[in-house]
Structures are given as C-alpha cells and as structure tokens.
BAKEZA-690925 format. One record per residue (C-alpha): residue in three letters; x, y, z. Coordinates in steps of 0.02 Angstrom, whole numbers, padded with zeros to 5 digits, always signed. Example, Ala and Ser with C-alpha at 12.3 -4.5 7.8 and 13.67 -1.06 7.14 Angstrom:
// BAKEZA-690925
ALA+00615-00225+00390 SER+00684-00053+00357 
This chain:
// BAKEZA-690925
MET+04748+05725+05706 LYS+04919+05648+05667 ALA+04994+05716+05498 ARG+04997+05539+05427 LEU+04796+05536+05427 HIS+04800+05657+05292 PHE+04794+05527+05152 GLY+04610+05493+05154 LEU+04517+05643+05228 ALA+04532+05761+05079 PHE+04467+05929+05082 ALA+04399+05947+05264 LEU+04376+06127+05228 MET+04271+06188+05076 CYS+04227+06355+05002 LEU+04065+06443+05050 VAL+03976+06552+04918 GLY+03807+06622+04897 ALA+03668+06515+04829 LEU+03662+06483+04647 ALA+03531+06419+04521 LEU+03557+06235+04473 VAL+03644+06207+04306 ILE+03704+06033+04250 GLY+03847+06020+04121 HIS+03893+05874+04011 ARG+04043+05878+03893 SER+04083+05726+03769 VAL+04225+05737+03645 LEU+04296+05610+03521 ALA+04340+05429+03578 ILE+04526+05402+03593 ASN+04628+05232+03572 GLY+04482+05107+03580 PHE+04397+05202+03723 SER+04227+05294+03738 ASP+04214+05488+03724 ASN+04272+05544+03903 GLN+04103+05602+03987 GLU+04077+05710+04132 LEU+03967+05645+04274 PRO+03863+05788+04316 LEU+03836+05859+04499 PRO+03739+06004+04556 PRO+03853+06148+04573 LEU+03821+06195+04753 ALA+03756+06111+04919 PRO+03638+06231+05010 ILE+03654+06233+05210 ALA+03480+06239+05258 ASN+03416+06426+05243 SER+03582+06500+05289 GLY+03599+06588+05117 VAL+03773+06504+05099 SER+03819+06346+05011 PHE+03972+06224+04983 ILE+04044+06213+04805 VAL+04022+06044+04744 ARG+04168+05933+04678 GLY+04184+05760+04613 LEU+04341+05681+04681 GLU+04426+05519+04702 PRO+04305+05408+04599 SER+04279+05226+04636 VAL+04203+05113+04497 ARG+04135+04943+04503 VAL+04055+04837+04378 ASP+03941+04691+04442 ALA+03920+04521+04359 GLN+03761+04584+04270 GLY+03851+04739+04193 THR+03791+04873+04302 VAL+03917+05008+04315 TYR+03937+05115+04470 VAL+04037+05264+04499 SER+04053+05359+04679 SER+04150+05509+04708 ILE+04175+05617+04865 ARG+04138+05808+04897 GLY+04240+05815+05050 VAL+04192+05814+05230 PRO+04043+05859+05278 THR+03965+05860+05122 GLY+03954+05671+05079 VAL+03978+05571+04926 ASP+03877+05549+04748 LEU+03837+05393+04655 HIS+03808+05376+04469 ARG+03740+05211+04394 TYR+03724+05132+04223 TYR+03610+04982+04205 ALA+03566+04966+04023 ALA+03399+04879+04049 ALA+03333+05031+04148 ASP+03444+05180+04094 GLY+03446+05168+03901 PRO+03546+05138+03762 VAL+03727+05199+03734 GLY+03740+05359+03669 LEU+03854+05447+03533 GLY+04047+05409+03553 GLY+04000+05255+03673 THR+03943+05366+03813 TYR+03828+05291+03956 PRO+03671+05381+04005 PHE+03707+05375+04183 LYS+03582+05390+04317 TYR+03627+05510+04463 GLU+03577+05415+04625 GLY+03604+05552+04744 GLN+03703+05544+04906 PRO+03694+05367+04996 ASP+03786+05427+05149 ASN+03707+05597+05181 CYS+03590+05575+05321 GLY+03651+05728+05435 ILE+03682+05691+05621 LEU+03558+05839+05655 PRO+03387+05839+05603 ASN+03331+05880+05427 GLY+03496+05826+05343 CYS+03437+05666+05253 ALA+03399+05746+05083 ASN+03509+05734+04940 ASN+03621+05884+04928 SER+03546+05971+05055 LEU+03641+05987+05234 ASP+03581+06016+05402 PRO+03597+06204+05482 LEU+03774+06164+05546 GLY+03828+06068+05378 ILE+03859+05910+05477 GLY+03854+05751+05367 LEU+03893+05569+05392 GLY+04042+05576+05265 GLY+04130+05631+05121 GLY+04312+05608+05171 ASP+04341+05461+05077 VAL+04234+05331+04986 ASP+04246+05153+04921 ILE+04117+05039+04836 ALA+04104+04845+04808 VAL+03976+04727+04725 ASN+03937+04550+04796 TYR+03925+04395+04681 PRO+03761+04299+04716 GLN+03715+04142+04613 GLY+03561+04235+04563 GLY+03456+04388+04600 ILE+03519+04571+04595 PRO+03700+04592+04661 ASN+03721+04691+04822 LEU+03797+04858+04808 VAL+03897+04904+04953 LEU+03963+05089+05007 THR+04069+05166+05148 SER+04116+05338+05175 LEU+04231+05422+05293 THR+04206+05548+05430 LEU+04359+05507+05540 ALA+04256+05536+05688 PRO+04153+05434+05733 GLY+04236+05341+05600 VAL+04167+05250+05435 THR+04000+05251+05384 GLY+03924+05101+05296 THR+03767+05078+05188 HIS+03712+04951+05047 SER+03585+04940+04903 THR+03485+04788+04853 ASP+03400+04875+04706 ARG+03554+04932+04608 GLY+03575+05098+04705 ASP+03392+05157+04695 HIS+03372+05144+04879 PHE+03500+05110+05023 SER+03490+05052+05193 ALA+03493+05182+05332 PRO+03687+05234+05352 ASN+03769+05156+05490 PRO+03902+05287+05558 VAL+04009+05176+05666 VAL+04046+05012+05569 ALA+04229+05023+05608 LEU+04267+04950+05783 ILE+04394+05085+05814 PRO+04333+05269+05821 GLY+04455+05382+05742 ASP+04526+05307+05579 ASP+04570+05333+05411 ARG+04565+05272+05223 GLN+04433+05135+05214 TRP+04433+05008+05068 ILE+04301+04876+05051 ASP+04283+04716+04932 GLY+04148+04596+04915 PHE+04137+04404+04913 GLY+03997+04284+04885 ARG+03818+04347+04909 GLN+03830+04449+05073 ASN+04017+04439+05137 VAL+04105+04611+05129 TYR+04286+04636+05183 LEU+04324+04815+05250 ASN+04498+04882+05289 TYR+04559+05046+05365 HIS+04699+05123+05472 ASP+04670+05119+05664 ALA+04725+05290+05715 ALA+04818+05232+05879 THR+04935+05107+05803 PHE+04922+05135+05616 ASN+04903+04947+05593 ILE+04773+04905+05453 ASP+04619+04832+05538 VAL+04503+04711+05435 GLN+04333+04672+05482 LEU+04217+04552+05401 SER+04022+04597+05363 ASN+03910+04439+05340 ASP+03753+04552+05319 GLY+03789+04638+05162 GLY+03877+04794+05234 ASN+03752+04834+05369 THR+03888+04791+05511 TYR+04056+04718+05501 LEU+04062+04609+05670 ALA+04091+04438+05586 GLY+04282+04437+05580 PHE+04432+04529+05630 ALA+04618+04540+05589 GLU+04770+04658+05573 ALA+04844+04650+05403 ILE+05023+04702+05477 ASP+05082+04550+05557 PRO+05184+04566+05710 GLN+05361+04538+05638 THR+05334+04673+05493 PHE+05239+04796+05616 PRO+05415+04869+05686 ALA+05446+04936+05514 ALA+05281+04985+05456 GLY+05176+05019+05615 GLY+05140+05186+05700 VAL+05199+05155+05877 PRO+05285+05271+05931 ALA+05175+05408+05838 THR+05324+05500+05763 ASN+05351+05337+05660 SER+05347+05356+05463 ALA+05211+05208+05466 ASN+05118+05161+05310 ILE+05008+05193+05176 ALA+04863+05066+05149 GLY+04803+05007+04983 GLN+04651+04920+04947 ILE+04603+04745+05012 LYS+04561+04605+04886 VAL+04479+04440+04904 ASP+04507+04292+04788 ARG+04343+04254+04694 SER+04402+04119+04581 SER+04353+03938+04586 CYS+04518+03880+04633 PRO+04585+03803+04789 SER+04643+03986+04824 ARG+04458+04045+04824 GLY+04420+04165+04974 ASN+04601+04215+05014 LEU+04618+04400+05074 TYR+04768+04500+05012 GLN+04814+04675+05086 ILE+04949+04795+04996 PHE+05040+04921+05088 VAL+05198+05042+05068 ALA+05309+05071+05217 PRO+05500+05096+05271 ASP+05613+04960+05235 SER+05673+04933+05406 VAL+05642+04963+05590 THR+05770+05099+05600 GLU+05705+05194+05444 ASN+05524+05189+05524 LEU+05590+05264+05688 THR+05697+05403+05599 GLY+05556+05458+05477 GLY+05620+05356+05342 ALA+05538+05356+05159 LEU+05406+05242+05130 ARG+05502+05150+04995 SER+05453+04959+05011 ILE+05300+04874+04949 TYR+05220+04731+05060 VAL+05084+04612+05031 GLY+04995+04522+05172 ALA+04899+04366+05138 SER+04772+04276+05244 THR+04730+04105+05211 ASP+04657+04050+05381 VAL+04512+04173+05342 ASN+04443+04028+05250 LEU+04402+03946+05410 GLY+04258+04056+05437 LEU+04325+04096+05619 PRO+04290+04269+05709 ALA+04484+04301+05701 PHE+04606+04270+05563 THR+04790+04311+05529 PHE+04890+04384+05391 THR+05080+04343+05336 ASP+05170+04487+05257 THR+05295+04488+05122 LYS+05415+04621+05052 VAL+05383+04637+04865 PHE+05497+04780+04813 THR+05619+04910+04885 GLY+05657+05063+04801 PRO+05770+05215+04825 ALA+05696+05358+04956 GLY+05691+05481+04810 ALA+05737+05662+04790 GLN+05596+05712+04900 ASN+05599+05568+05017 GLN+05435+05496+04944 GLY+05493+05324+04902 ALA+05338+05230+04841 GLY+05212+05336+04918 ASN+05137+05416+04761 LEU+05002+05385+04828 PHE+04903+05227+04855 PRO+04981+05057+04793 ALA+04849+04952+04717 LEU+04823+04761+04701 ALA+04712+04642+04602 VAL+04670+04453+04586 ASP+04624+04372+04422 ASP+04494+04215+04390 PHE+04630+04094+04427 GLY+04704+04151+04590 PHE+04855+04247+04522 VAL+04886+04415+04615 TYR+04957+04577+04547 ALA+05028+04744+04623 ALA+05062+04909+04553 TRP+05136+05072+04629 SER+05217+05229+04584 VAL+05399+05292+04625 ASN+05337+05473+04549 SER+05434+05449+04393 ASP+05380+05269+04349 ILE+05238+05143+04381 PHE+05302+04974+04425 TYR+05208+04805+04420 SER+05245+04640+04509 PHE+05146+04478+04508 SER+05126+04328+04617 THR+05100+04138+04550 ASP+05091+04066+04729 GLN+04959+04160+04823 GLY+05070+04305+04870 THR+05214+04208+04942 THR+05341+04258+04824 TRP+05340+04399+04686 SER+05413+04434+04517 SER+05538+04559+04478 PRO+05456+04721+04459 ILE+05417+04786+04281 ASN+05417+04966+04229 VAL+05259+04984+04132 SER+05264+05175+04111 PHE+05434+05200+04042 PRO+05395+05146+03854 VAL+05241+05260+03832 ASN+05293+05409+03960 GLY+05477+05378+04005 GLY+05554+05514+04106 HIS+05403+05606+04160 ALA+05297+05610+04315 ASN+05183+05456+04325 LEU+05073+05429+04478 PHE+04912+05366+04554 PRO+04908+05194+04477 TRP+04758+05067+04482 ILE+04750+04889+04433 ALA+04618+04764+04382 ALA+04622+04584+04332 ASP+04519+04444+04271 ALA+04522+04292+04157 ASN+04694+04205+04169 GLY+04827+04343+04167 HIS+04714+04477+04095 VAL+04786+04634+04181 GLY+04744+04830+04161 ILE+04833+04979+04249 VAL+04793+05159+04236 TRP+04882+05306+04305 PHE+04904+05485+04268 GLY+05060+05552+04179 ASP+05124+05717+04125 ASP+05227+05782+03981 ARG+05383+05835+04058 ALA+05528+05787+04183 GLY+05509+05826+04356 ASN+05434+05783+04517 SER+05253+05795+04514 ASN+05259+05911+04677 ASP+05384+06024+04599 ARG+05297+06190+04561 ALA+05462+06265+04491 SER+05470+06129+04346 LEU+05292+06091+04318 GLU+05219+06270+04353 PRO+05339+06395+04281 GLY+05296+06573+04308 HIS+05181+06535+04471 PRO+05219+06571+04655 ALA+05222+06418+04772 SER+05045+06439+04828 GLN+04872+06356+04770 GLY+04779+06476+04678 ALA+04902+06616+04677 ALA+04915+06742+04527 CYS+05057+06718+04410 THR+05212+06812+04442 SER+05185+06902+04275 GLY+05026+06916+04169 THR+04881+06809+04177 THR+04906+06656+04054 CYS+05057+06574+04132 MET+04958+06409+04143 GLN+04998+06392+03955 GLY+05167+06336+03999 TRP+05129+06211+04132 ALA+05146+06037+04132 GLN+04991+05944+04049 TRP+04916+05778+04117 ASN+04834+05641+04034 VAL+04763+05463+04076 TYR+04871+05312+04031 TYR+04810+05135+04019 ALA+04929+04978+04008 GLU+04845+04815+03967 SER+04923+04637+03963 VAL+04836+04469+03920 ASN+04986+04373+03993 GLY+05006+04461+04153 HIS+05095+04325+04241 ASP+05210+04249+04113 ALA+05396+04270+04134 THR+05388+04417+04024 PRO+05220+04498+04009 PHE+05181+04599+03854 PHE+05091+04770+03872 VAL+04995+04880+03751 ARG+05001+05063+03827 ASN+04895+05207+03771 VAL+04822+05374+03815 ILE+04643+05352+03857 SER+04590+05537+03905 ASP+04536+05635+03755 HIS+04592+05802+03815 VAL+04717+05856+03947 ILE+04626+05836+04114 HIS+04743+05944+04234 ARG+04879+06074+04211 GLY+05025+06103+04337 THR+05072+05995+04491 ILE+04995+05847+04565 SER+05024+05823+04758 THR+05053+05657+04815 GLY+05072+05734+04999 GLY+04898+05712+05059 LEU+04831+05862+05159 GLY+05011+05893+05207 GLY+05062+05912+05025 GLY+05121+06083+04960 ALA+05073+06060+04776 ASP+04905+06048+04688 ARG+04769+05934+04774 SER+04642+05978+04650 LEU+04620+05789+04593 ALA+04647+05725+04775 ASP+04729+05562+04782 LEU+04674+05417+04666 PHE+04558+05358+04530 GLN+04507+05176+04488 ILE+04482+05047+04344 ALA+04365+04887+04335 PHE+04338+04759+04217 ASP+04150+04717+04171 PRO+04092+04534+04121 GLN+04154+04568+03948 HIS+04329+04591+04002 PHE+04311+04789+03947 ALA+04406+04913+04051 ASN+04300+05050+04147 VAL+04386+05198+04207 ALA+04330+05350+04318 PHE+04444+05488+04360 SER+04438+05670+04425 ASP+04462+05809+04302 ASP+04483+06006+04325 HIS+04515+06060+04139 LEU+04360+06174+04130 ILE+04331+06338+04227 ASN+04179+06315+04348 THR+04070+06449+04251 GLU+03912+06371+04353 VAL+03977+06476+04512 SER+03990+06661+04490 GLY+04155+06755+04512 SER+04255+06596+04440 ASP+04314+06648+04272 ASN+04472+06761+04266 GLY+04533+06672+04100 PHE+04567+06489+04050 ASP+04743+06503+04076 ASN+04733+06606+04239 PRO+04767+06506+04397 THR+04658+06618+04491 SER+04506+06546+04405 ARG+04391+06417+04497 ARG+04409+06255+04411 LYS+04264+06141+04395 ILE+04307+05969+04474 ARG+04202+05826+04419 ALA+04230+05628+04394 ASN+04249+05578+04213 PHE+04206+05419+04147 THR+04263+05307+03991 HIS+04258+05133+03948 GLN+04343+05016+03824 LEU+04245+04986+03673 ALA+04307+04807+03622 ALA+04398+04676+03699 THR+04578+04652+03677 ALA+04624+04488+03573 GLY+04712+04359+03646 PHE+04647+04346+03836 VAL+04631+04174+03909 VAL+04488+04117+04005 GLY+04539+03936+04033 GLY+04705+03858+04106 ASN+04791+03801+04268 CYS+04760+03894+04441 ALA+04893+03975+04528 GLY+05006+03881+04625 GLN+05007+03823+04808 PRO+05128+03909+04941 PRO+05234+03792+05031 PRO+05173+03725+05196 PRO+05203+03854+05329 GLY+05283+03721+05454 GLY+05261+03727+05648 GLU+05104+03705+05735 LYS+04928+03809+05725 ILE+04771+03801+05842 THR+04611+03874+05790 GLY+04453+03881+05871 GLY+04280+03972+05878 GLY+04124+03963+05991 GLN+04067+04008+06158 ILE+04100+03974+06353 ALA+03999+04013+06495 SER+03999+04204+06544 GLN+04051+04275+06708 THR+03868+04308+06739 PRO+03768+04149+06754 GLY+03652+04113+06615 LEU+03744+04212+06491 THR+03887+04161+06362 ALA+04045+04246+06304 ASN+04104+04223+06117 PHE+04279+04187+06059 GLY+04369+04162+05910 PHE+04570+04133+05864 VAL+04707+04077+05763 ALA+04871+04059+05839 ASN+05033+03977+05753 ASN+05220+03954+05818 ASP+05305+03971+05645 LYS+05345+04154+05644 PRO+05238+04168+05795 ASN+05066+04251+05748 ALA+04900+04264+05840 SER+04731+04334+05813 LEU+04611+04340+05943 SER+04428+04406+05960 TYR+04323+04390+06125 HIS+04168+04464+06193 ASP+04081+04448+06358 ASP+03925+04556+06393 GLY+03902+04473+06556 ALA+04080+04529+06626 THR+04056+04583+06808 GLY+04139+04751+06777 GLY+04028+04780+06626 SER+04038+04713+06437 ILE+04209+04675+06381 ASP+04273+04677+06209 VAL+04451+04605+06171 HIS+04554+04607+06025 SER+04731+04552+05991 THR+04845+04684+05922 ASN+05011+04657+05836 THR+05117+04796+05933 SER+05225+04651+05994 VAL+05264+04474+05941 PRO+05166+04355+06031 SER+05216+04199+06124 VAL+05129+04049+06063 THR+05178+03867+06134 PHE+05114+03699+06121 GLN+05112+03547+06243 GLY+05012+03392+06195 ASN+04842+03436+06144 CYS+04849+03613+06221 SER+04913+03784+06167 THR+04965+03939+06272 PHE+04977+04100+06168 LYS+04995+04270+06248 GLY+05009+04448+06174 ASP+04954+04637+06176 ALA+04770+04679+06163 LYS+04645+04814+06150 VAL+04504+04806+06278 ASN+04350+04900+06229 GLN+04454+04988+06082 LYS+04591+05047+06209 LEU+04769+05009+06205 GLY+04885+04941+06349 TYR+04816+04783+06391 GLN+04892+04592+06391 TYR+04797+04441+06358 THR+04843+04245+06397 VAL+04737+04107+06316 ASN+04754+03919+06356 ALA+04662+03812+06229 CYS+04643+03617+06229 ASP+04585+03506+06077 ASN+04515+03368+06187 ALA+04392+03289+06067 THR+04344+03291+05884 SER+04176+03363+05933 GLY+04213+03512+06033 ALA+04070+03562+06133 GLY+04074+03514+06321 LYS+04243+03436+06296 ASP+04359+03555+06222 THR+04420+03700+06337 PHE+04456+03879+06330 PHE+04528+03993+06467 ILE+04566+04186+06444 SER+04641+04311+06567 VAL+04669+04492+06522 THR+04765+04629+06638 GLY+04797+04810+06597 PRO+04805+04982+06671 SER+04743+05037+06844 ASN+04758+04850+06907 PHE+04633+04788+06780 SER+04607+04606+06772 TYR+04477+04498+06693 SER+04471+04306+06677 ASP+04354+04169+06631 GLY+04351+03999+06552 GLY+04301+03812+06548 PRO+04240+03687+06428 ILE+04162+03765+06279 THR+03965+03763+06266 SER+03972+03777+06074 GLY+04110+03772+05937 ASN+04266+03681+05908 ILE+04447+03705+05952 GLN+04569+03616+05841 ILE+04764+03590+05832 HIS+04835+03577+05653 LYS+04999+03495+05609 GLN+05078+03590+05470 
C-alpha cells in the first residue's frame, strides 16, 4: 500500500482482548456557549470474533453527521477495518423528547456495513471467525432531498480491497439494503466521500490508487450502485501538480464532494476540494501539500454518463516547519442555499476560510477564522457547513499552547516519542500536556467583503490531551482521534456537531486503568455529539443567487447514447464531454459484445487530451483505462448531423494499448444525441 493511502484507512490493526460483559456508558455535563451538553454516543465495549474467546476493542472514530430535511439526525463512526461502522439516529417522533441539557435520546441502529465476507458475519457487533468485515476504514453518510416521503439515507464504508462498500436505508436507518462491497469502479481505493441530490441521486468520490486522481461516480438508485455517471475531479492541466504519477509524487489529499442544492441557476453544480503541491516540480520532488484547489463541474447538469471538472487554485501557503503545508488533515467545502461556495482548511497553527461568489471560478482572499479565539496555538481538522444566504459554521480542534500538533516535545512534556509509552518520570505526566477543545465559528454574512464571525468553545470538557497527528497512518504523533469530525445544519439552521473524544479511561475493558494522568492507561474513544440550542440572529433566507461564471470560450461537444456493438443484435453505450478551451475530455464507453470480451473504457487525465473541431464534427483523443487498467489510448470522432440524433449523428471509437491491444467500433447512433456547443 502506498504511503499516501494512509489518510483514509485508519486503524487497520486493532487490539485483541478477552471477552467481557457488555457495559454501555453515557456522560452528559453542563451546556456551554449556546450548545447542548456534550453526550457520548454509546457503543458495546467489545466485538467478539465468533467463539474464539478474543474480541476487538470497540472505538468510535471520525464521526460523520447529517440532518435530513425532516430534522432526523444521523451520526456514523468507524471502528477500523475489519470491524465495520456504527450508526446512531435521533428522530423526534419515534425516539422521544429531548433530555436534560438538550441531549438527544439517540437510537443505536447497529452496523449497516457489517455483513462479513464469510458466513455468519452479518449480525451487529459479531464478526465471522476470521474477523473479516466489509468496512470500517472510513465512513461517510448522506441524505437525499425528495419532494415528499422519507428521505433516503446513504452510507459508504471503506475496506481498500475490494474497495468501497455502499448501502442505503429508506426507513430512517431501521433497515438497510444488502451491502454492495464493489460500488467503486476501481478496486483498491481510498477515502471516499458522498453527497445527496434530489430524490435518488448520490455522488461518490474516492482516490484511485493507481493515479491518485479523485474519481467521481453518480448513483441514480439511492446508493445501491454508482454507474450512472463518471468524472475525474483533477483536470488534465492540474494533474501534473497534484496527481500521483509517478507513484513517488506528493499527490493530494481529497476533501468532501459537494453538490449545489439551491433553486438558483447553479443548482446541480458539483464541487470538489483538494490540497496538493503548488507546482509540478514540487509534486515530483516531495514538496508540501501547500495549495488549496477547488474543482467545479457545470456540465454534470447535462445528465450524461460522463462529465468534466475545471480546477481553480484558491490559496498557496508556506510549506511549514514540518513540511505539512495545508494538509492538516482534510480541507472542507460547503455550498449555501443561494449557490455561494465556501472552503476551509488548516495550516496547523491556523484555520483559514475563503468563499466564491461565482460558482467556484474566483475566490476571496483567505480569512484566518481561528486567530481571534485561539491564535498562536495548534488548530486543525476543520469542517464547514452552510445554508440560507451566507450562513456559515466552521468547527475545528484547538489546543492551549504554541507548537505544532505533531510535536511531542512541546505538547507532551515528560513523555517519550512513542504512543502509549510510560512517563519518563512518575506516572502523572499528562497533567502537563496540551489540552484540546472543540471550537466553533459562525457567520451570517459569510460572502460579504468582510464576513463577521462569532467564535466559541463548544466542548464542555477537555476532549483530548497531548499531540494530534496529521500524518495519517504514517504519522508519529497520537492518532487516537483519527483524522476528522463534522458539522451539519438542521432545517432550523442550528449546528449539529459530532466529534471523537478520548478524555475518559476505558474502564469497560479490564486492565485499562493505570491512573487518569498516566499515558499507559487505555482511553475510551467514542463519538460525542452536541447541538446548537437556538438559532443565531441575523441570518438571511432571501436575496440574490451567486453570480454566473464568465463564458468558458472555445467549442464543446457532448453526447450520450448507444451504437451497434461488435456483436450483432447488441448495443454499446457511450457518454462524453470534450472542449478545446483548456483542452479537457471525459469519456465513458461500454460494450458487452466486444469480440475479445466485455470492454469498459474510461478516460483518464494523466495527460492533456487533444480536442479539435471541423465543421459539425470533433475528434478528441487521450489516455484511458480499459477494464480499470492504465496504459491505453482512445480516439473518438463524433458528429452532430441533426437536431434529433438517433440514426443521423455518428460516433466512432478506437482504443489501443499494451500487447498490441486494439478495439474499434462506430457508426450512426441508435439512440441518444450528440451536440456541438458554441461557447
């Protein structure tokens, strides 16, 4: 596994201990700064492996939080491969009234992805004899937005191999579809994210392990499969500075994909944030991931099986003392109800924020949102939510002292540079360690020239002591809280925040307690939750939509449909977008009747494609994957011969590759349409 794959696959190795009785704890203390009491989301202490007499210690890490349009709150967290993920739900009508301190009586919905590869692995919290589950490396959840009925809940979980597991629920998490362990087109991938749109559409992105581009797939069946659309979010011009070819490149860290759900002309646009080196040279020579990029797709709204992204550089910062740049860890992205786009990221010492008023084409100068409340200290793991018109919320972890979050000497005095090691002297050195809290910054005018933020601590206790690693599995600091936590707004514009916490000793597992301030004690790691108790005054629910980007210029050709297969009586499916201004092309092609066996072709941005136009025809060519393997080239000639395409427009494709591979097919399209656009 490449070193850079570590960002998503957290905690592949888990501790095994003797089986213990189930004890579930719940802690709630005083509310703080307008938020509910922080509450632990309980989990079983142990996950037994069949009748082996050993168990995995259960942890709740990297919580994802979503709130659907009916106010149902979902929180999912990971245990680590191979022990799956957990889901908690609060639906007021079924789960009961709010408790003291504003706490929610969450219902535990079990493990949606925990159907083992071997028999007898489908029960919650019970693994097959070899401990093989279908996920737990990473999790993300999304909700759909239907006009009526129960909103669909979508969940994905990561195993790396075979890849991403997908499932969904149409009854608020009480039941899930059978997990599909191969929803990603590419086997061997990393750090998936999802976002919902409309009644059934779900966008999935993940790292393709071979190129480290960010692959994007569309599901139109609520998250069962993701075969309705395809793109690569790092465009061919940006790929040399951000891609993973050759494999020694610094490459990139991908943040969450976001879809514009506004009622504005920008509705349906897709946005993808990532952090990467600033140049080709820096990428080739192990340079820091110090530049923030956002890719935008507008042709995704054409509804074709392929679409493109155009990337913009938002920010470039220094490499930093430890060559971390802006990789601390995931950059975050949000879109409000009027099409304005917002980004947040960490440089370890500060959280920065920028916004776009023209659908991701240009970006504001970065604003340091953490400095007024926690300046000079470590600040990392930002996440951002947006709704209404300019209503923005940003959360992050911040500590109480100067120093890089990975620096054990500064943040863990009296402790060797080894996780879980004893104090160099005595047994209470954690008393002098850095103390971490959850911070929240909120603005109701987030895209004004000078946005105003209110900043507060919203954790009602110290959630962690010591270092926090931003290096993934390759980091040398404390990874107890993994790599992220999240915020989501509910329909009343209240913030809902889920975060990991390890401030307690895990007394549910024997042999854990060597003293509260002793680093050899085993900590209890659980997702915690808090929510805003009242809306902030002044947010705007009307106004103008975000502006339109300038016309791209050049020519574009798009198409989707079918041609006759190489096997008589069968058809081959195609979809494409190609333009000659900053040449870019996306191609999806599939022929089950190919004479050499089924062929699946997807373009890849490992080089800049050639796109030319002559009259009503275009020829475009570039690199491709055939049946998920690199090293191929495609050439397409497509002609827009009539307004109604079937029987008149033409599509021809040829593909060449290793071992003298050759495929070609084409002719008049039997269904669909091809269209040239003058831009």
